[in-house]
N, C-alpha and C positions, 0 to 999 in steps of 0.2 A: 504493500501500499503506499502509495506517494502522496504526502499533503505539502501544498506549497509552504516554504519557509516562514513567510511573513505572516500567514494565517495560522500557524503553529505558534509563533511567537505572541501574536495579540491573544491567543487563547491561553497560553500559559501565564500571561500577564493579568488577565481576568480571573484564572481559576486556582491562583497560587496554592491556597489552602485545600480545596477539594482535590487538586490533580489532574492532570491532563486525562489519564486512563478513566477516572470517573466522569468526567466530562464527555468523553467520547462514548463511553457506555451509555450514558442518558441520552445523547444525540442519536444514538443507533436505536436505542428503545423509542424514541420519539419518532423516528421516520419509520420504524416497522409499525408502529401502532398507528400513523397516520396512513401508510399504505393499505394496511387491514381495513381502516375505515373507509377508504376510498374505494376498495373493493366492495365493502356492504353497500355504500351508496349506490354503485354500479348496479348491483344485484337487485336492491330495492326498486331501483328506477325501472329495470327490466320487468319486474314483477307488476310494479304500480304504476307506472308511469313518472314523468317528470313532476317534481314538485313545482307547484305554482307559485306565484309571487304571494298571493294571498295565505297560501299555507306556510310560506317561509316566515312572512311578517307574524301570523299568530304564533308559530314555533318561538320566534325571538321574543314575542310579548310574555309567553308562558315562560321561558327562561329568566327573563327580567324579573318577573313575580318570584319564581323561585329563588332567585338571588337575594332579592328584597326580604323574603322571609326568612332565609338563613342569616343574614346580616341583622335582622330583627332579633332573632333567637340569640345570636353571638352577644349583641348589646345588652340584651335583657337579663345575659348569665344563665338562662334556662339549659342553654345546650352546654353541656360539659363533656369533656373527653370520654368516650366508651360508649355516650349515649347514642341512640338512633336519631337520625335526624329529622 
């Protein structure tokens, strides 16, 4: 494997405490997970058709609502480590 030296130096400067190996492993996991997610999206679109803009907007609204609920629980102190969200 060959990685451009300038890229390696930049990464080493940013990840000094974690180390280059941990950074690379995390990046590879992220890439693998993203590839698998894209495969799932392709399969779902083949099975159910392309997602419409209305469906996309509704999903984003729902995610915003979930994020707001999680933040509300964190702020209220009700959600403690080990509890189900």
